[in-house]
C-alpha positions in Angstrom: -14.8 8.3 14.3 -14.9 8.1 18.1 -12.8 5.4 19.8 -12.3 3.8 23.1 -8.7 3.2 24.1 -8.2 0.2 26.4 -4.9 0.6 28.4 -3.9 -2.9 29.3 -1.2 -3.5 31.9 0.5 -6.8 31.1 4.0 -8.3 31.5 6.2 -8.7 28.5 6.5 -12.5 28.6 2.8 -13.0 28.0 2.2 -10.0 25.7 2.2 -12.0 22.6 -0.2 -14.6 24.0 -2.5 -11.7 25.0 -2.4 -10.3 21.5 -3.6 -13.6 20.1 -6.7 -13.5 22.3 -7.3 -9.8 21.8 -7.2 -10.2 18.0 -10.5 -12.1 18.3 -12.1 -8.9 19.5 -13.2 -6.1 17.1 -10.2 -3.8 17.9 -9.0 -1.7 15.0 -5.3 -1.6 16.1 -2.9 -2.2 18.9 0.0 -0.2 20.3 2.8 -1.4 22.5 3.5 0.7 25.6 6.1 0.5 28.5 3.5 -1.2 30.7 1.7 -3.4 28.1 -0.7 -2.6 25.3 -3.2 0.0 24.1 -6.1 -1.5 22.1 -8.3 0.8 20.1 -12.0 0.0 19.7 -14.4 1.9 17.4 -17.1 3.4 19.5 -19.7 1.8 17.2 -18.8 -1.6 18.6 -20.5 -3.2 21.6 -18.6 -1.9 24.6 -20.4 -4.2 27.0 -19.5 -7.3 25.0 -15.8 -6.3 24.6 -15.4 -5.4 28.3 -17.0 -8.7 29.4 -14.6 -10.7 27.1 -11.6 -8.6 28.3 -12.5 -9.4 31.9 -12.5 -13.1 31.1 -9.1 -12.9 29.2 -7.7 -10.7 32.0 -8.7 -13.3 34.6 -6.9 -16.0 32.6 -3.7 -14.0 31.9 -3.6 -11.8 35.0 -3.7 -8.4 33.4 -5.6 -5.3 34.3 -7.2 -2.7 32.0 -8.8 0.7 32.0 -10.8 2.5 29.4 -10.8 6.0 28.1 -12.8 7.7 25.4 -11.1 9.4 22.5 -13.4 11.8 20.5 -12.8 11.9 16.8 -11.9 15.6 16.9 -8.8 14.7 18.9 -7.1 12.6 16.2 -5.8 15.5 14.1 -4.0 17.0 17.1 -2.6 13.6 18.2 -1.0 12.7 14.9 0.3 16.2 14.1 2.0 16.5 17.5 3.6 13.0 17.2 4.1 12.6 13.5 7.7 12.5 12.5 8.9 11.5 9.0 9.6 7.8 8.6 12.2 6.5 6.1 12.7 3.1 4.6 16.4 3.2 3.7 16.9 5.0 0.4 13.6 3.7 -1.0 10.9 5.9 0.5 10.1 8.5 3.0 6.6 9.2 4.4 6.2 12.8 5.7 3.5 15.3 6.4 3.0 18.4 4.3 4.5 20.6 7.0 7.8 18.6 6.9 10.6 19.6 4.5 11.3 17.4 1.5 13.9 14.6 1.7 15.7 14.6 -1.7 18.0 11.6 -1.0 15.2 9.0 -1.3 13.7 7.5 -4.4 10.1 8.2 -3.4 8.3 10.7 -1.2 4.8 10.1 0.1 3.1 13.0 1.7 0.4 12.1 4.1 -2.0 14.3 6.1 -3.9 11.6 7.9 -6.7 13.7 9.4 -9.3 11.1 10.6 -7.8 8.1 8.8 -5.1 5.6 9.9 -1.9 4.8 8.1 1.3 6.9 8.2 3.9 4.2 7.9 4.8 4.3 11.6 2.9 1.2 12.5 4.9 -2.0 11.9 2.3 -3.4 9.5 2.3 -0.4 7.1 6.1 -0.3 7.3 6.3 -4.0 6.3 3.9 -3.5 3.4 6.0 -0.6 2.0 9.2 -2.5 2.5 7.8 -5.5 0.6 6.5 -3.2 -2.2 10.0 -2.0 -2.8 10.8 -5.6 -4.0 7.8 -5.8 -6.5 7.5 -4.8 -10.1 4.5 -2.4 -10.2 5.2 -0.8 -13.6 2.0 -0.9 -15.7 0.2 -3.0 -13.1 -3.4 -3.1 -11.9 -3.6 -2.7 -8.1 -6.3 -3.0 -5.4 -5.7 -1.3 -2.1 -8.2 -3.1 0.2 -8.7 -1.0 3.4 -6.8 2.0 2.1 -6.8 4.2 5.2 -4.9 7.3 4.3 -4.2 6.0 0.8 -0.5 5.6 1.6 0.0 2.2 -0.2 -2.1 3.2 -3.2 -0.1 6.4 -3.6 3.2 4.5 -3.3 1.9 2.0 -5.9 1.4 4.8 -8.4 4.8 6.3 -7.7 6.2 2.8 -8.4 4.6 2.8 -11.8 1.2 1.1 -11.4 -1.2 2.1 -14.2 -4.6 1.5 -12.4 -5.1 1.7 -8.7 -8.5 1.1 -7.0 -8.6 2.0 -3.3 -11.5 1.0 -1.1 -12.3 1.5 2.6 -15.5 1.0 4.6 -14.8 4.2 6.6 -15.9 7.5 5.0 -13.0 9.5 6.5 -10.5 7.1 5.0 -12.2 7.3 1.5 -12.1 11.1 1.7 -8.6 11.2 3.0 -7.3 8.9 0.2 -8.7 11.4 -2.3 -7.2 14.3 -0.5 -3.7 12.7 -0.2 -3.7 11.5 -3.8 -4.2 15.2 -4.8 -1.5 16.2 -2.3 1.0 13.8 -4.0 0.0 14.8 -7.6 -1.0 11.2 -8.5 -4.0 10.8 -10.9 -4.5 7.0 -11.4 -6.2 6.2 -8.1 -9.9 5.6 -8.0 -11.3 5.6 -4.5 -14.4 3.8 -3.4 -16.4 4.0 -0.1 -17.7 0.7 1.1 -16.8 -2.9 1.4 -14.8 -5.0 -1.1 -17.9 -5.5 -3.3 -17.8 -1.7 -4.1 -14.5 -2.2 -6.0 -14.7 -2.9 -9.7 -15.0 -6.6 -10.8 -11.4 -6.6 -12.0 -8.6 -9.2 -11.9 -5.7 -7.3 -10.3 -2.1 -8.1 -10.6 -1.5 -6.8 -7.0 -3.8 -6.7 -4.0 -2.6 -4.8 -1.0 -4.5 -5.8 2.2 -3.2 -4.1 5.3 -6.2 -4.6 7.6 -6.5 -7.2 10.3 -6.7 -10.9 10.7 -10.4 -11.3 10.8 -11.2 -9.2 7.7 -8.5 -11.0 5.7 -9.7 -14.4 6.7 -13.3 -13.5 5.9 -12.2 -12.0 2.5 -9.7 -14.6 1.3 -12.0 -16.3 -1.3 -13.0 -12.9 -2.8 -9.4 -11.8 -2.8 -8.4 -15.0 -4.6 -11.2 -14.4 -7.1 -10.0 -10.9 -7.7 -6.4 -11.8 -8.4 -5.2 -12.3 -11.9 -3.3 -15.6 -12.6 0.2 -15.0 -11.3 -1.1 -12.1 -9.3 0.3 -11.2 -5.8 -1.5 -10.6 -2.6 0.4 -8.8 0.1 -1.4 -9.2 3.5 -0.5 -7.5 6.8 -2.2 -6.4 9.9 -1.6 -10.0 11.1 -0.1 -10.8 14.5 2.8 -13.3 14.3 0.8 -15.6 16.6 -1.9 -15.8 13.8 0.5 -16.3 10.9 0.0 -20.1 10.7 -3.8 -19.8 10.7 -3.8 -17.2 7.9 -1.3 -19.2 5.8 -3.3 -22.4 6.2 -6.6 -20.7 5.2 -5.0 -18.9 2.2 -3.4 -22.2 1.0 -6.8 -23.9 1.3 -8.2 -21.1 -0.9 -5.7 -21.8 -3.6 -3.0 -19.3 -2.9 0.7 -20.1 -2.5 2.9 -18.5 0.1 6.1 -17.1 -1.4 7.5 -14.9 1.3 7.0 -13.6 4.8 8.5 -10.9 6.9 8.2 -9.8 10.5 8.5 -6.6 12.5 7.9 -6.5 16.2 4.8 -8.7 16.8 3.4 -8.3 13.3 4.0 -10.1 10.0 3.5 -9.4 6.3 2.7 -12.4 4.0 3.2 -12.6 0.3 0.9 -14.9 -1.6 0.6 -15.6 -5.3 -2.1 -17.2 -7.4 
């Protein structure tokens, strides 16, 4: 997929406020920089609408931005040149196939992202994996909603999950999940290309939703319906500024908040049914 990267120059004190506004726009992800933020927009989105709204927000918060185009063919080179193994204590390490094994951890996840997102380096993925280390996945049914590289689905199987369904609306993510599952020697992951409705009509014991605020809010009722009684929803891709909104909507749906964690400007919320 092609992307536009919006390089936003903004002072640190108002960065979190800006993120709250930017989360309303169809950006896929954000990255903090020394001078502000980088916001990544799929090229399929309306560039004119986003730039118009950015200009309005920039006028209110006094920031400047510039846009650059990132062709899909560049992603492989970008991640390979920057991808270093990431380790979560003695629990897990995420590495590429060209990195040497790390025998001192309980679980290794090997990821070659290609055109999909999710290597554990982003705070939201790190938070999800950290929370997964505290859960009992043995024999469980799991849905990875917005699976990206398949990193969370793969970790769920390594933690003992019996059935893992992984779904993503992006074809490269679907294809990469299949490839990374094979790379890790796991065999219980069933990947689906499309929206949430493409996943089987199953009541899951765990749903892993590391996407973004808007998708989670729009999917809460369906996610609730897909959870088995006593099931757990782990949700991330949520800015700390949006935490209260997501919690309130989830509680209105019938979910109960049982835990929350934060890393940088992002949070991970644990709900149960």
